[in-house]
C-alpha positions as CSV (number, residue, x, y, z in Angstrom):
1,M,-18.7,11.3,-7.4
2,S,-15.0,11.6,-7.8
3,H,-12.5,10.9,-5.1
4,V,-9.5,13.1,-4.3
5,F,-5.9,12.5,-5.0
6,S,-3.5,14.3,-2.7
7,K,0.2,14.8,-2.2
8,V,0.9,15.5,1.5
9,E,4.2,16.7,2.9
10,V,5.2,17.3,6.5
11,V,6.5,20.9,6.8
12,D,10.2,21.6,7.5
13,C,9.7,22.5,11.1
14,P,6.5,20.9,12.4
15,H,5.0,22.6,15.5
16,D,4.8,19.3,17.3
17,M,8.0,17.4,16.6
18,A,7.6,15.6,19.9
19,L,4.4,14.0,18.6
20,I,6.1,12.7,15.5
21,G,8.9,11.3,17.6
22,K,6.4,9.7,20.0
23,L,4.5,8.0,17.2
24,A,7.7,6.7,15.5
25,R,8.6,4.8,18.7
26,H,5.8,2.4,17.8
27,G,7.2,1.9,14.3
28,E,7.4,4.0,11.1
29,A,4.3,2.5,9.7
30,Y,2.3,3.3,12.8
31,R,3.6,6.9,12.7
32,D,2.5,7.1,9.0
33,H,-0.9,5.7,9.9
34,A,-1.5,8.1,12.8
35,L,-0.2,11.2,10.8
36,V,-2.4,10.6,7.8
37,W,-5.5,10.0,10.0
38,K,-5.0,13.6,11.1
39,L,-6.2,14.7,7.7
40,F,-9.5,13.1,8.2
41,P,-10.9,13.9,11.7
42,G,-14.2,12.5,12.8
43,D,-14.9,10.4,15.9
44,G,-15.9,6.9,14.9
45,A,-15.6,7.5,11.1
46,E,-14.5,4.5,9.1
47,R,-11.3,4.8,7.1
48,D,-12.3,5.9,3.6
49,F,-8.8,6.5,2.2
50,V,-5.7,4.7,1.1
51,F,-2.2,6.1,1.2
52,R,1.5,5.4,0.6
53,R,4.7,7.0,1.9
54,I,6.8,8.4,-0.9
55,N,10.1,10.1,-1.3
56,G,9.5,13.8,-0.7
57,A,12.0,16.7,-0.4
58,P,15.2,15.7,1.5
59,G,14.4,15.2,5.2
60,R,10.6,15.4,4.7
61,L,7.9,12.8,5.2
62,A,5.6,12.7,2.2
63,Y,2.5,10.7,1.2
64,Y,0.2,10.1,-1.7
65,V,-3.4,9.8,-0.5
66,V,-6.6,8.7,-2.4
67,S,-9.7,9.6,-0.4
68,A,-13.5,9.8,-0.6
69,R,-13.3,13.0,1.5
70,Q,-11.3,16.2,1.0
71,P,-8.4,16.1,3.4
72,Q,-8.5,18.9,6.0
73,S,-5.5,21.2,6.4
74,V,-3.4,20.8,9.5
75,P,-1.5,24.1,9.9
76,G,2.0,23.7,11.2
77,L,2.1,20.0,10.2
78,F,1.3,19.4,6.5
79,T,1.2,21.0,3.2
80,V,-1.5,19.5,1.1
81,Q,-2.0,19.6,-2.7
82,C,-5.3,18.0,-3.9
83,K,-7.1,17.4,-7.2
84,P,-10.2,15.5,-8.2
85,Y,-9.6,11.8,-9.0
86,S,-11.9,9.9,-11.3
87,P,-9.8,7.4,-13.4
88,E,-11.1,6.8,-16.9
89,L,-9.5,3.8,-18.6
90,V,-10.9,1.5,-21.2
91,R,-10.4,-2.2,-21.9
92,G,-7.3,-2.8,-23.9
93,D,-5.3,0.2,-22.5
94,Y,-1.8,-0.6,-21.4
95,V,-0.7,0.9,-18.1
96,R,2.4,1.1,-16.0
97,F,1.6,0.2,-12.5
98,D,3.2,0.8,-9.1
99,L,2.0,-0.9,-6.0
100,R,3.2,-1.3,-2.4
101,A,1.5,-4.5,-1.3
102,N,1.2,-6.8,1.7
103,P,1.7,-10.2,-0.2
104,C,0.2,-12.9,2.0
105,V,-1.9,-16.0,1.8
106,T,-4.6,-17.2,4.2
107,R,-4.5,-20.8,5.4
108,R,-6.3,-22.9,7.9
109,T,-3.4,-24.1,10.0
110,E,-4.5,-23.5,13.6
111,P,-5.5,-26.5,15.7
112,N,-8.9,-25.0,16.2
113,G,-9.4,-24.7,12.4
114,R,-9.1,-20.9,12.3
115,S,-7.3,-19.3,9.4
116,S,-4.2,-17.3,9.7
117,R,-2.2,-15.1,7.2
118,H,1.3,-16.1,6.0
119,D,3.9,-14.0,4.3
120,V,4.2,-15.2,0.8
121,L,7.9,-14.6,0.5
122,M,8.7,-16.3,3.9
123,D,6.5,-19.2,2.8
124,A,8.6,-19.6,-0.3
125,K,11.8,-19.3,1.6
126,R,10.8,-22.0,4.1
127,S,10.0,-24.4,1.2
128,L,13.5,-24.1,-0.4
129,S,15.7,-27.2,-0.8
130,G,19.4,-27.0,-0.7
131,E,19.8,-27.0,-4.5
132,C,17.3,-24.2,-5.2
133,D,18.2,-20.7,-6.4
134,A,16.6,-18.8,-3.4
135,A,16.3,-15.5,-5.2
136,S,14.5,-17.0,-8.2
137,V,12.1,-18.9,-6.1
138,I,11.2,-16.0,-3.9
139,H,10.8,-13.6,-6.9
140,A,8.6,-16.2,-8.6
141,A,6.4,-16.5,-5.5
142,A,6.0,-12.7,-5.3
143,R,5.1,-12.5,-9.0
144,E,2.6,-15.4,-8.7
145,W,0.9,-13.6,-5.8
146,L,0.5,-10.5,-8.0
147,A,-0.6,-12.4,-11.1
148,S,-3.2,-14.4,-9.2
149,R,-4.9,-11.3,-7.9
150,A,-4.5,-8.9,-10.8
151,A,-7.7,-10.2,-12.5
152,S,-9.8,-9.1,-9.5
153,W,-8.3,-5.6,-10.0
154,G,-9.3,-5.6,-13.7
155,L,-5.7,-6.1,-15.0
156,V,-3.7,-8.7,-16.9
157,I,0.0,-8.6,-16.1
158,D,2.1,-8.2,-19.3
159,G,5.8,-9.2,-19.2
160,D,8.2,-9.2,-16.3
161,V,7.5,-7.5,-13.0
162,R,10.1,-5.6,-10.9
163,T,10.0,-6.2,-7.1
164,E,12.0,-4.3,-4.5
165,G,11.9,-2.9,-1.0
166,Y,10.8,-6.0,0.9
167,T,10.3,-5.0,4.5
168,Q,9.1,-6.8,7.6
169,H,7.2,-4.4,9.9
170,R,6.6,-4.8,13.6
171,L,4.3,-2.2,15.2
172,R,4.0,-1.9,19.0
173,N,1.4,-0.2,21.2
174,R,-0.1,-0.9,24.5
175,Q,-2.9,-3.1,23.2
176,R,-1.1,-5.4,20.8
177,S,1.7,-6.0,18.4
178,I,1.1,-6.1,14.7
179,E,3.4,-7.8,12.2
180,Y,3.2,-7.7,8.4
181,S,5.4,-7.3,5.4
182,S,5.4,-5.0,2.4
183,L,6.9,-5.3,-1.1
184,D,6.9,-2.8,-4.0
185,Y,5.9,-3.9,-7.5
186,Q,6.3,-2.1,-10.8
187,G,5.4,-3.4,-14.3
188,L,3.2,-3.3,-17.3
189,A,-0.4,-4.5,-17.5
190,R,-3.4,-4.5,-19.8
191,V,-6.7,-3.2,-18.7
192,E,-9.3,-6.0,-18.9
193,D,-12.1,-4.7,-16.7
194,P,-12.2,-0.9,-16.3
195,A,-14.9,-1.0,-13.6
196,L,-12.8,-3.4,-11.4
197,L,-9.7,-1.3,-12.0
198,S,-11.5,1.9,-11.0
199,R,-12.7,0.2,-7.8
200,A,-9.1,-0.9,-7.1
201,L,-7.7,2.5,-7.7
202,L,-10.2,4.3,-5.5
203,H,-10.3,1.8,-2.6
204,G,-7.0,0.0,-2.7
205,V,-6.1,-3.6,-2.8
206,G,-5.0,-6.4,-0.4
207,H,-4.3,-6.2,3.3
208,A,-2.5,-3.6,5.6
209,K,-4.2,-0.6,3.8
210,A,-4.3,1.2,7.2
211,F,-0.5,1.1,7.3
212,G,0.4,2.4,3.8
213,C,-0.1,-0.7,1.6
214,G,-2.6,-1.2,-1.2
215,L,-2.6,2.1,-3.0
216,L,-2.5,1.1,-6.7
217,L,-1.0,3.7,-9.0
218,V,-1.2,3.5,-12.8
219,R,-0.4,5.7,-15.8
220,R,-1.0,5.0,-19.5
221,A,2.0,3.4,-21.1
222,S,3.4,5.6,-23.9
């Protein structure tokens, strides 16, 4: 069964501007998370979609969404354009990829032996000595994170990778605070395992998928 690929835009004058403002007080990523969930109502349903905020029309919030369910219209809030999504790629294809990821590593550093996640870029920055080129070391750490995981997504990275938009997010609500980082990757890759790649495209990769990370986008390289 194919999934659904959707482009979702918040309308020019949403009926409930107060709601959007209220959600944004907890952080932009929390606002995005809560708005996209409105496309998939259902008490107790597990998240079966991944999404990413994109540049829409001036002044508009917009998102790409890949979902197992058809998103439901929300009059007065969204316009939604949908199409079936069933990627068909073969081994040896070259693709341009675009990914907003949460690059982190898990380590056992707590006194009780529990594991915790660490921001890859901040890890690299803390390891710098006075004579290092900080930008080069941090870029190398970001690329190594991507290259070490690409095989599990069915890809082999080919050539240099562009990184941009590094952001540290702090989300606040009454129950807890959530902190994570995001980084955008673009580059060229070769398809090594189409089945793994299909799974990655449909279900996302890495952590923080609930907050707009992990949606892997590809197109065949011309």
